[in-house]
C-alpha positions in Angstrom: 0.0 0.0 0.0 1.5 3.3 -1.1 1.0 6.3 1.2 0.8 9.8 -0.2 0.6 13.1 1.7 -2.5 15.1 0.9 -1.1 18.2 2.7 2.1 20.3 2.8 3.5 22.1 5.8 7.0 23.4 6.8 9.3 20.7 8.1 9.4 22.3 11.6 5.7 21.6 12.2 4.4 18.4 13.6 0.7 17.4 13.1 -1.2 14.2 13.9 -2.3 12.4 10.8 -5.1 10.1 9.7 -5.2 7.9 6.6 -7.9 7.2 4.1 -7.7 4.5 1.4 -8.7 5.5 -2.1 -11.5 3.2 -3.3 -10.3 0.7 -5.8 -6.7 1.7 -5.5 -3.5 0.7 -3.8 -3.0 4.2 -2.4 -3.7 5.7 1.0 -3.9 9.5 1.4 -2.6 11.1 4.6 -4.5 14.0 6.1 -3.5 16.2 9.0 -5.6 16.7 12.1 -5.6 20.5 12.3 -6.7 22.9 15.0 -7.0 26.7 15.2 -3.8 26.8 17.2 -2.0 24.7 14.6 -3.2 26.9 11.8 -1.8 30.0 13.6 1.5 28.2 14.2 1.8 27.2 10.6 0.9 30.6 9.2 3.4 32.3 11.5 6.1 30.0 10.3 5.5 30.5 6.6 5.3 34.2 7.1 8.7 34.2 8.9 10.1 32.0 6.1 8.9 34.6 3.6 10.8 37.4 5.5 13.9 35.3 5.8 14.0 34.1 2.2 11.2 34.8 -0.3 11.2 38.6 0.1 14.9 38.6 -0.8 14.4 36.9 -4.1 14.0 39.0 -7.3 10.8 38.5 -9.3 13.1 37.1 -12.0 14.5 34.5 -9.6 10.9 33.4 -8.6 9.9 33.1 -12.3 12.9 30.9 -13.0 12.2 28.6 -10.0 8.6 28.2 -11.0 9.7 27.5 -14.6 12.1 24.8 -13.4 9.3 23.1 -11.5 7.0 23.3 -14.5 9.7 21.9 -16.8 9.6 18.8 -14.6 5.9 18.4 -15.2 6.4 18.6 -18.9 8.4 15.4 -18.8 6.0 12.4 -19.3 8.3 10.3 -17.1 8.3 12.7 -14.1 7.2 10.6 -11.1 4.9 13.3 -9.7 3.2 13.7 -13.0 2.8 10.0 -13.2 1.2 10.0 -9.7 -1.1 12.8 -10.7 -2.2 11.1 -13.9 -2.9 7.9 -12.0 -4.7 9.4 -8.9 -6.7 12.4 -10.2 -9.1 10.2 -12.2 -9.7 8.1 -9.1 -10.2 11.1 -6.9 -12.3 13.2 -9.3 -13.9 10.6 -11.5 -12.8 12.3 -14.7 -11.7 10.2 -17.6 -7.9 9.3 -17.3 -7.1 10.3 -20.9 -8.9 13.7 -20.4 -6.9 14.3 -17.2 -3.7 13.4 -18.9 -4.2 15.7 -21.9 -5.7 18.7 -20.0 -3.0 18.5 -17.2 -0.2 18.6 -19.8 -1.8 21.6 -21.6 -2.5 23.4 -18.4 1.1 23.1 -17.1 2.5 24.6 -20.3 0.7 27.8 -19.6 3.1 28.5 -16.6 6.4 28.3 -18.5 8.8 31.3 -18.1 7.7 33.0 -21.2 4.0 32.9 -20.2 4.8 34.2 -16.7 6.9 37.1 -18.1 4.1 38.1 -20.5 1.6 37.9 -17.6 3.8 40.2 -15.4 4.2 42.7 -18.2 0.4 42.7 -18.7 -0.1 43.7 -15.0 2.8 46.0 -14.4 4.7 48.5 -16.5 7.8 47.1 -14.9 7.8 43.8 -13.0 10.9 45.0 -11.2 8.6 47.3 -9.2 8.0 44.2 -7.1 11.7 44.3 -6.2 12.6 47.9 -5.8 11.5 51.5 -6.5 11.5 52.1 -10.2 11.1 55.4 -12.2 7.7 56.2 -13.6 7.1 57.8 -17.0 5.3 60.7 -15.4 8.1 61.3 -12.9 8.9 60.0 -9.5 9.3 56.4 -8.6 7.0 53.6 -7.4 7.3 50.2 -5.7 4.7 47.5 -5.4 4.1 45.4 -2.3 2.2 42.1 -2.2 0.4 40.9 0.9 2.5 39.4 3.7 0.4 36.3 3.4 -2.6 35.0 1.4 -5.2 32.5 2.5 -6.5 30.6 -0.5 -9.9 28.8 -0.4 -9.6 26.4 -3.3 -12.5 24.7 -5.2 -12.1 21.1 -6.3 -14.3 20.9 -9.4 -11.4 21.4 -11.9 -7.9 20.2 -11.3 -5.2 22.9 -11.6 -6.9 26.1 -10.7 -5.2 25.9 -7.3 -1.7 26.0 -8.9 -2.5 29.3 -10.6 -3.5 30.9 -7.4 -0.4 29.7 -5.6 1.8 30.9 -8.4 0.2 34.4 -8.2 1.0 34.4 -4.4 4.6 33.5 -5.1 5.0 36.2 -7.7 3.8 38.7 -5.1 6.4 37.3 -2.6 3.6 36.3 -0.2 3.4 33.4 2.2 0.6 31.1 1.0 -1.8 29.0 3.0 -4.2 27.0 0.8 -7.3 25.2 2.0 -8.0 22.3 -0.4 -11.3 20.8 -1.2 -11.9 17.1 -0.3 -13.1 16.8 -3.9 -9.4 17.3 -5.1 -6.8 17.7 -2.3 -3.8 16.4 -4.2 -2.6 18.4 -7.1 -1.5 21.6 -5.2 0.5 19.3 -2.8 2.3 17.6 -5.7 3.1 20.9 -7.3 4.5 22.2 -4.0 6.7 19.1 -3.8 8.0 20.0 -7.3 9.0 23.4 -6.0 10.7 21.8 -3.0 12.8 19.7 -5.4 13.9 23.0 -7.1 14.2 25.1 -4.0 13.4 23.7 -0.6 13.4 27.2 1.0 10.8 28.4 -1.4 8.5 25.5 -0.6 8.8 26.4 3.1 6.7 29.6 2.5 3.7 27.4 1.5 1.3 25.4 3.5 -1.5 23.2 2.0 -4.2 21.9 4.4 -7.4 20.1 3.8 -10.4 20.5 6.0 -14.2 20.3 5.5 -16.0 23.5 4.6 -18.0 25.2 7.3 -15.4 24.6 10.1 -15.7 28.2 11.1 -13.1 28.2 13.9 -10.4 26.9 11.5 -11.4 29.3 8.8 -11.4 32.3 11.3 -7.9 31.3 12.4 -6.7 31.2 8.8 -8.4 34.5 7.9 -7.2 36.4 10.9 -3.6 35.2 10.2 -3.6 36.4 6.6 -3.4 39.8 5.1 -5.5 38.8 2.0 -8.1 36.2 1.3 -9.0 34.7 -2.1 -12.0 32.3 -2.5 -12.9 30.0 -5.4 -16.2 28.2 -5.3 -20.0 28.5 -5.1 -21.9 31.5 -4.0 -22.6 29.7 -0.7 -18.9 29.2 -0.1 -18.1 32.9 -0.9 -20.9 34.2 1.4 -19.8 31.9 4.3 -16.2 33.2 4.1 -17.1 36.8 3.5 -18.9 36.9 6.9 -15.7 36.3 8.7 -13.3 38.5 6.7 -12.7 41.9 8.3 -13.1 45.0 6.1 -9.5 45.8 6.6 -8.3 42.8 4.7 -8.2 42.3 0.9 -11.0 39.9 -0.1 -11.1 38.6 -3.6 -13.7 36.1 -4.9 -14.2 33.9 -7.9 -17.7 32.7 -7.5 -20.4 31.1 -9.6 -20.3 32.2 -13.3 -22.0 31.1 -16.5 -20.4 30.8 -20.0 -22.0 30.3 -23.4 -21.3 30.2 -27.1 -22.5 32.1 -30.1 -22.4 30.5 -33.5 -23.1 32.5 -36.7 -24.3 31.1 -40.0 -20.8 31.5 -41.4 -19.5 28.7 -39.1 -22.2 26.3 -40.4 -21.3 26.3 -44.1 -21.0 22.9 -45.8 -17.2 23.0 -45.5 -17.0 23.8 -41.8 -20.2 22.9 -39.9 -18.9 19.5 -38.7 -15.7 21.0 -37.3 -17.8 23.6 -35.5 -20.0 21.0 -34.0 -17.0 18.8 -33.0 -15.1 21.6 -31.3 -18.2 22.7 -29.4 -18.8 19.2 -28.2 -15.3 19.2 -26.7 -16.0 22.5 -24.9 -19.0 20.9 -23.3 -17.3 17.6 -22.4 -14.0 18.7 -21.0 -14.2 18.3 -17.2 -18.0 17.7 -17.6 -18.8 21.5 -17.6 -17.6 21.8 -14.1 -15.4 24.8 -15.0 -17.1 28.3 -15.1 -15.4 28.5 -18.6 -17.5 25.7 -20.0 -20.6 26.6 -22.0 -24.1 25.9 -20.6 -26.0 27.3 -23.7 -25.4 28.2 -27.3 -27.2 30.7 -29.6 -27.1 29.3 -33.2 -28.0 31.5 -36.2 -30.2 30.2 -39.0 -29.7 30.6 -42.7 -26.8 28.3 -43.5 -26.2 24.7 -44.6 -27.7 23.3 -41.4 -30.4 24.8 -39.3 -30.1 25.4 -35.5 -32.2 22.3 -34.9 -30.0 20.2 -37.1 -27.0 21.7 -35.2 -28.6 20.4 -32.0 -29.1 16.9 -33.5 -25.5 16.7 -34.8 -24.3 18.0 -31.4 -26.2 15.2 -29.7 -24.6 12.6 -32.0 -21.1 14.1 -31.3 -21.7 14.1 -27.6 -22.7 10.4 -27.8 -19.4 9.6 -29.7 -17.4 11.6 -27.2 -19.0 9.7 -24.3 -17.9 6.5 -25.8 -14.3 7.8 -26.1 -14.1 9.6 -22.8 -17.0 8.7 -20.4 -18.3 11.3 -18.0 -17.5 11.1 -14.3 -19.9 9.2 -12.0 -22.5 11.6 -10.6 -23.9 11.9 -7.1 -27.5 10.9 -6.6 -28.4 14.6 -6.3 -26.7 15.5 -9.6 -28.4 12.6 -11.4 -31.8 13.6 -10.0 -31.3 17.2 -11.1 -30.7 16.1 -14.7 -33.5 13.6 -14.7 -36.0 16.2 -13.3 -35.1 18.7 -16.0 -35.3 16.1 -18.7 -38.7 15.0 -17.5 -39.9 18.6 -17.4 -38.6 19.3 -20.9 -40.3 16.1 -22.3 -43.6 17.2 -20.9 -43.2 20.7 -22.4 -42.2 19.2 -25.8 -45.5 17.3 -25.9 -47.4 20.6 -25.8 -44.9 22.8 -27.6 -43.4 21.8 -30.9 -40.7 24.5 -30.5 -38.9 22.4 -27.9 -37.1 19.2 -28.5 -34.9 17.0 -26.4 -32.0 14.7 -27.5 -30.5 12.6 -24.7 -28.7 9.4 -23.9 -31.1 6.6 -23.4 -29.7 4.3 -20.7 -28.2 7.0 -18.5 -27.7 10.8 -18.1 -24.3 11.0 -19.7 -25.3 13.8 -22.2 -28.4 15.9 -22.9 -29.2 18.5 -25.6 -32.3 20.7 -25.2 -33.4 22.6 -28.4 -35.4 25.8 -28.1 -36.8 27.2 -31.4 -36.5 30.7 -30.2 -33.7 33.0 -29.0 -32.9 32.9 -25.4 -30.4 31.8 -22.8 -30.5 29.4 -19.8 -28.2 27.7 -17.3 -27.9 24.0 -17.1 -27.3 21.3 -14.4 -23.9 20.7 -16.0 -22.4 17.3 -16.6 -22.7 17.5 -20.4 -26.2 19.1 -20.4 -26.5 21.9 -23.0 -29.2 24.3 -24.2 -29.3 25.2 -27.9 -31.3 28.3 -28.8 -32.4 29.4 -32.3 -31.5 32.9 -33.6 -32.7 34.6 -36.8 -30.0 37.2 -36.4 -27.4 37.2 -33.6 -27.0 40.9 -33.2 -30.8 41.2 -32.5 -31.0 38.4 -30.0 -28.0 39.1 -27.8 -30.2 41.1 -25.5 -31.8 37.9 -24.3 -28.8 37.3 -22.1 -29.3 40.5 -20.1 -31.1 38.9 -17.1 -27.9 36.9 -16.6 -25.4 39.7 -17.0 -24.1 39.5 -13.4 -23.1 35.9 -14.0 -21.7 36.0 -17.6 -18.1 35.1 -18.0 -16.7 33.4 -21.2 -18.1 33.3 -24.7 -17.0 30.9 -27.5 -17.5 32.9 -30.7 -17.7 31.6 -34.3 -18.7 34.4 -36.7 -17.2 36.1 -39.7 -14.4 38.7 -39.0 -16.5 41.7 -39.8 -19.0 40.8 -37.1 -16.4 40.4 -34.3 -16.3 43.9 -33.0 -20.0 44.8 -33.2 -20.8 41.5 -31.3 -17.9 41.9 -28.9 -19.0 45.5 -28.0 -22.5 44.2 -27.2 -21.2 41.3 -25.2 -18.9 43.6 -23.3 -21.8 45.8 -22.4 -23.6 42.8 -21.1 -20.8 41.9 -18.7 -19.0 39.2 -20.7 -15.2 39.4 -19.8 -13.6 36.8 -22.1 -14.3 36.0 -25.8 -12.5 33.1 -27.3 -12.7 30.6 -30.1 -15.1 27.7 -30.1 -13.0 24.6 -29.1 -10.8 26.6 -26.6 -13.4 27.7 -24.1 -11.7 25.7 -21.2 -8.2 27.0 -22.0 -7.9 30.5 -20.6 -4.4 31.7 -20.4 -2.9 32.9 -17.1 -3.2 36.7 -17.0 -6.6 36.9 -18.6 -8.8 39.4 -16.8 -10.6 36.8 -14.6 -14.1 38.0 -14.0 -13.1 41.2 -15.8 -10.6 42.3 -13.2 -6.8 42.4 -12.8 -5.1 39.5 -11.1 -1.9 40.6 -9.2 -3.0 44.2 -9.2 -6.1 43.4 -7.1 -3.8 42.2 -4.3 -1.1 44.8 -4.2 -0.5 48.3 -2.8 1.8 50.9 -4.3 4.2 53.3 -2.6 5.0 56.4 -4.7 7.9 58.8 -4.4 6.9 62.0 -6.0 9.1 63.8 -8.4 9.0 67.0 -6.3 10.5 65.1 -3.3 13.4 63.8 -5.5 14.2 67.4 -6.6 13.8 68.8 -3.1 16.2 66.3 -1.5 19.0 67.3 -4.0 19.8 70.3 -1.9 20.7 68.1 1.1 23.4 66.3 -0.9 26.6 67.2 1.0 28.4 67.6 -2.4 25.6 69.8 -4.0 27.0 72.3 -6.4 
């Protein structure tokens, strides 16, 4: 029986542990038994390690060390990658081949060149994280990240935790991450990679799992941090918000909805199948659990295939995809949610010829609901998609307005001359990421997540005004 740590703490800390065997596997996961006092002890230690080491590194040093860890993950024979590819499908239920492909693609987005681009997107000069640097308008500025960040991770999509940790390291912050029981392993394995590159860097990180709703533990973590970032449902966000003082930076990435818009140009005889195929992949990757995954699509009429035919072809493509990469096993609650909505739609379809349902027969592995009218709706996820008819896209985009507080990503397939008019309207509705169909789940680090900055939302600036520079010149002992 192989035993794996599902946590990471500095070496100087001792914690009692419990073990849990993964069902159907030869692995046991070790979990720490944590208390409020232990969380305070751990946070104090990683904060001190930050002062003693992380603060003294340049941003370039940190980028290089992260890149060295990422390069390990890009080697198919790397032991920790092999562990992740073996264990993540068992823990999450996702198809093993899907996990392998998506993990590889995701890790590539954190190579040195991508991190340098990301820093340049956020700051005029990344060196402002290291020292005071001249501003174009005169004077100098320096940027300071939080002394420590408490991350509340979600477990629906593997890898998001790594991006949050990397942001914390780039800001030279100590990082305490609370993992979800749905996926507690990947951030631990990544931190182990950092430890292989630089053990002192890894000593500024702690990864701890505990069940949500343990308020005393969460209060201890919140009170010990300077900033808090939460990924998860609206309920998770609300629960943590209640215990975060107004004096602390509080950043949330809560429930969002994504969709696709497909113009008649993308449904010509020479390209409609490719459009359908790519969109089926957007729906199927991680079973729509990511906020980047589409829950509905608006399809324009007037091309080689009608919107209804698009729905029928999409159903066939989802069926083929399910054969190749089956969906994860659902909870009883998730299955019931899909069955209830299917049943409700079937009853509506009897009375209304403008509604049709195409669904897997023996199970709930995929569902397509066709609406012969423009509109938008959310879905119960797990490869369940709404297809809406549109006579003209530009006219029908307003149907999304009731959802504008939740809109995030849009997969767009239209002719080039329609891009900017449609993009302008989507921007007004609150959409913050437009991408190509087939790449909806592949946002790059540095995109304006939920329409905001990333690092800039955490930092504070200190400015030295130009006038002060000039005034101090007269105190130079060697002034002319």
